[in-house]
C-alpha positions, -999 to 999 in steps of 0.1 A, spaced: 187 347 78 174 342 42 137 345 35 136 309 20 150 295 53 123 314 73 96 302 50 108 266 52 111 267 90 75 279 93 62 254 68 80 226 86 68 238 120 32 240 108 35 205 92 48 190 125 18 204 144 -7 192 117 7 157 112 28 149 144 53 131 122 89 125 132 119 146 122 132 117 101 100 114 81 96 151 77 132 154 64 125 129 37 93 146 27 109 181 25 141 168 9 164 181 35 186 164 62 174 155 97 200 180 110 184 208 90 149 199 102 160 197 138 179 230 136 150 247 119 126 235 147 148 240 177 170 270 169 153 291 142 116 286 149 118 302 184 131 334 169 106 335 141 74 323 157 75 315 195 39 304 197 44 278 169 77 267 186 59 259 218 35 236 200 63 219 181 84 216 213 57 195 229 55 172 200 93 168 198 94 160 235 68 134 231 87 118 202 118 118 224 100 102 253 88 72 231 119 68 210 131 38 231 99 20 222 101 29 186 137 17 184 128 -16 201 101 -22 176 125 -15 147 150 -39 161 124 -66 166 113 -63 130 148 -63 117 157 -96 134 123 -113 130 129 -146 112 110 -151 80 98 -188 79 101 -189 41 137 -180 42 144 -205 70 129 -233 49 150 -224 19 183 -223 37 203 -256 40 202 -275 73 235 -285 89 242 -322 87 251 -340 119 
């Protein structure tokens, strides 16, 4: 494994522990894909730093346990009707 991958993996792991942010948010902030972040945290980190991995694992499990709630909130926001848009749209005649 290249040194830059090891360094990125440790930086991401420490960042997860500090901020408790999701994989998706961290991927955007580090400029890598969600798959890369997930692979770094679940496959590479245990080999590099097992203690840090145990902390990260707890956070990832928590995020997994509440993802159905977060997804429901996103759907609710997506389909929430904006009253201003409703007023501007033409009403059916009849």
